[in-house]
N, C-alpha and C positions, 0 to 999 in steps of 0.2 A: 589767235592763240599761237604762240611760238611752238615749232616742232622741236622735239628734243628726245633724247634717250634718258629715261629716269635714272637718277643717281640716288637710289633708295636709301642708302646708308646715311646720307646727309639729311634727307627728309625725316628719317627716323630720329635723328639727333635733334632736329629743330621742332618736330611735332609736339613734344611735351610742353613747349614754351609758348605755343600759339595761344593767343588771348590771355597771356599772363603779362603782368605789368613789369616786364623786363625788356630792355632793348636787345634785340638779337643782332650781334655783330658778326658778320661772315667775312673772314679774312683769308688772305693767301696771295701768292704771286700773281701778277698780271697774266691773264689768258689761261688760268687753270679751270675756268668755268663758273666763277662766282655769280655772274649775271644769270646764267641758266639755272642755278640753284634758286635764285630769286623768282624766276618765272615759274619754277615748279612749286614753290611755296605759294605764290599767288594763285595758281590753279587749284592747289589743295584748299586754300581758304575759300575760293569761289564755290567749291563743292560743299564745304561746311556751311557757308553763309552766302547763298546765291545773290543776295542783294547788297553785298558788302561794298562799302565805298573805298575803293583802292586808288591810291595816288602813287604813281611810279615816276621817279626822277633819275635819269641816267646822265651823269655829268660828262660822259664821253660823247653825248649827242649834242650837236650844235643848237638844237631847239631849246636846250636848257642852259645855254651859255650865259644868259642874263642873270642866272643865280650864282652870284660870285661870293656872297658872304651870308652869315646867319640871318641878317635882317631880310635879305631878298628871299631866303628860303622860308622864313616864317610868313612873309606876306603871301607868297605863292600858295603855301599849304593852307593858310587861313582862308584864302579865296576859294579853295577847292574842297573844303570840308562841308559837310551837310549837317544841318541842325538835327539834334536827337538821333544821330546815326554814328556808329563807330567808324573811325577812319583807320585803315590799314596803310601805313606809310612805308614805302620802299625807296631807299636812297642808295643808288649805285655809285661807287667810287666817291664816298663822302669826303675823303680827305682833300678833294679839289675845291671844297667850299670853305672859305676862310672862317675860322672860329665856329665851325659846325656844332661843336659841343654845347654852345650856348642855346642853340635851337633844340637840341636833344634834351637838355635839362628843362627847357620850357615845357616840353610835352611829356616828359618821363613820369610826372606825377598825375597826369590826366588820364582817368580810366577810359576815356573815349578814344584813346590812341593806342595802337599796337604797331611798334616800330621795328623795321628790319633795315639793316644797312650793310654795305660791303666796303672793304678798303684794302689797299695794297701797301700800306705803310704802318708797320708795327709800332714805331716810335710815336707817331702822331696819334694813333688810335688808343694805345694803352696809356700814354701819358695824359692826354686831355680827358679821356673818359674816366680813368681812375681818379683823377683829381676832382672832377665836377660831379660825376654821377657814379662814384664807386659803390659797388654792391647792387647796382640797378641795371646791370647788363650781363649778358652771357655771350661768350666768344665761341664761335664754331670755325675751326680751321679747315679750309678746302685744299686738297692736294691734286697734283696731276693724276691722271687715270692710273688705277692699279692694273696689273696684268690682266685680270679677269675683265675689268671694264674695257681695256684696250681690245680684247678679243670681241667683246660685244659691240663696241662702237664700230669696229672695222669688219664685223661679220666674218671673223676668222675662226678656224678650228685651232685647238690647242696643239701646237707642234713645235719642234725646235726651230723651224723656219719662222713661225710667228713670234717665238720668244726672241730670236735675234733681231727681228724687225722692231720689237718693243724696246730692247735695250739700245738699239742703234738710233731710233727716231724719237724715243721718249713718249710721254703720255699726254701731251697737250690735246684737249678735246677737238680743236678745230682741224686737226690732221684727218679727221673723219671725212672731210670734204675734199681732200687732196689725194692724188696718186702717191702711193708709198714708194717713191723713187728718190734717190739722193738729190738730184737737181731740184726737184719740186719741193721736197720737204725742207731741205736746208736753206733754200731761198726764203721760205716762210719763216723758219726759225731764226735766221739772221736778223730779219726785220723785228721779230719779237725781242730778241736780245738787245738790239739797238734801242728799242723803245724803253725797255726796262732800265738800261744803262743811262740813257740821256734824260728821259722824262722822270723816272722814279728816283734817280740817284744824282746825276750831275746837275740837273736843273733844280731839284728839290733842295740840295745841300750847297748849291752854288760852288761846285768844285771847279777849280781852275786847272789843276794838274791832271788833265784827262788821260794823258799818256801813262802816267803812273797807275791810275785806276785800271786801265786796260791791262797793263803788265801784271798788276796784282791779281786780277781775275784769271789771267792765263796761268800764273803761278799756282793758284788754288786748283784750277782744272787739272794741271799736271800732277798735283800733289794730293788729290783726293785719297783719303784713308791714311795719310801720313800725319804723325803728331807734329804740330806746328806751334809757334809762338810768334808774337809780334817781333821780338828780337831776332828770331831765326829768319823770318821773312825779310826784315830790314838788312840783316847781314848778307843774305843771298843777293838782294838787290844791289847792295854796295859792291859785291863782286862783279856785278854787271854794269858798274859805273853809274848806278842810280842811287843817290844819297837821300834817304828818307828816314826820319827818326821813327823809333818804335811807337811813339804816341800818335803820330799821323797814321801809321799803319793800323793801329787800333781803331782810330776814327773811321777810316775807310772800310774796315771790316764790319764795323757796326752799321754803316750805311748799306752795305750789301746784305747783311742779315735782316735789317729792318724792312727791306723790300721783299723778303721771303725768297730771294734769288738763291742764297746759300743758307745752310743751317750750321750753327756752331754746336759741337758736341764736346762737353767738358769731360775730364777724367774724374773718376771717383774711386775711393778705396773699397775694395770688395770686402763685404762684411762689416763695414763701418759707414759713418755718415760724412766723412771728410770729402770735400770737393776741392780738387787742386786748381789753383788759379792760373798756373802756367802749364802750357802744353795741352792743346786740344786738336780735334779733327774738324774738317769742314766737308760738308756734302752738298750736292746740288739738288735743288727742288726737282729739276727735270734733266734727265740724262741727255736728251736731244739737244738742249741748250748748251750743255757742257761740251758736246761733240762739235757744235758750231765754232767753239773757241779753239780746241786743240785737235779736232778730228776724231773719228772713231777708229781705234787701232786695237786689233785683237790682243796685242801685247799688254794692253791695259786692262785685260779682262778681270784681274783680281780687284782692281780699284772699282771697276764698273759693278761687279757683283756685290761688293761691300756697300756701295752707294745704294744699290737696289734693295738690299736687305734692310738697310737703315730706313729707307722710304716706306717699306712695307710695314715695319713696326710703328713708324710715326703715324701712318694712316690709320692704324688700329688703335691709336690713342695712347701708346706707351711713352713714358718718359725715359729717355735713353742717355746713357753715359758710356764712356770708355772705361773699362775696369782695370784697376792696378792691384796686383796681388804680389807683394814683394817686388821681385824683378820681372815678373810675368805680366803680360798684357792680355786682357780679355777684350775681344773686339767690341762687344756690346753687352751692357747690363741694362736690360729692359724691364721697367717696372710699371705696373698698373694696378691700382687699388692695393690689395695685399699680396699680389703675386709678383714674382721676379723670375726672369729667364736669362740665363747666361748663354751667349752666342759667339761662336767662331765661324768665320767665313773663309773658304779656300776655293781655288779653282778646281784642281783635281787632287785627290788623295790616293796616289798609286804606289808611293814608296813608303817604306817603314819609317823613314825619318820624318816624312810629312805627317803620318799618323801620330807619331810621337809628339810632334810639335803642336798640332791642332787639338788633340785630345788630352794631352798631359796637362795643359794649362787649366782645362776645365776640371780634370780629375783632382787637381790640387785644391779646389774649392771645397771647404768642409761642410757647407750646409746642404740641405736636401732639396733646394729649389731645382726646377727642371733645367737641363743643360742640353744644348744642341750644336751640331756642326752642320753647316750648309755648304754644299759644293755642287759642281756640275757632273759629278760621277753618276753613272746610270744605275742608281739604286733607289729603293723606295722604303723609307722608314725603317732602316735597319738600326741595330743598337751596337754600341761598343762600350762594354762595361757600364751599361746603364745610361749612356749618352746617346740621344737620338741623332741619327745621321740622315739628313734630308737632301734629296736632289732639289736644286734651286727651283725648278718648274713645279715640282710637287709642293714645295713650300709655298710658293706664290699662289697656287690654286687651292690648297687645302688648309693652310694655317690661317684661321680667321678669328681666333679667340682673343 
């Protein structure tokens, strides 16, 4: 049995679908802990069904290198199934198996199979699965550790020092096994970054212009929280004597988002349903990986905090857009079920001009949905004209709805 710290929120999301005839697809960036979620589900099933027939295939292990396509997969699984006994099939990094969707379709209608798989490529998973087994799978997205999980994994007390360690080094679970120092952590994170870039993007999409891709990632890391467009990026690169068309920029951005390395957040009209096609923001799955690219600089604290708030709402299952209200911008419009929250993020709100800027945008919204400002001011849940003002640490530790 693998040793791990239970990530209960994910088990709670998966539990209702155990023994249901739906394929459970666990997705997320490489190294966010998807494999350990599988281990936890396997142990949960063993408690429910002590004699369960469990088949586990990890495509990152050499012992399974012989499984290269769906035919190899079907042969191996058929060989290890047991007559008159339900098979619980776990497939780790399934996108490494050519035409894997054909094997899943083969088993998806068989009540004697309960299937769980992980993947690190949104395009391959959503495209192939929705085409061949649409409506017969459920997707669970796994993220880097939240701040509370970071404290638990590293056995730390909640403090400003712990918070700065979190925003500096990020939330990849394996950091639990390392000393939290710059040399050690960033040596590890650079290797993770290179693996994502070369294995999940360059190799997968047969990219030839590697230098451009690296420059694009650096540009995105420098411009976290800024409104961007393919043309704006292309124009900037031309100013650096790099001539790339907006269409190629769009393709490369889609490759980065498909690996869950960055997330694209579109703009929406506040109070309406219009989504703007031009102008969006990009945020990183893990801040530690962002810092391996451009370094951790306290001057970037506004960008870092905004990325952090985005990640927290995403982990809670919110759909997030950047709000546009006439000429005003709302950092985040977060929606879940029938609830909407408007959010502004700032570093410190000490001057009247800052108060006016951060709160006035929210006060201009006419509906009665909750509104909040999140900053690093040493305050706790104060109000300004009905708008909640959260300290960032209090927000990360107490806002769980």
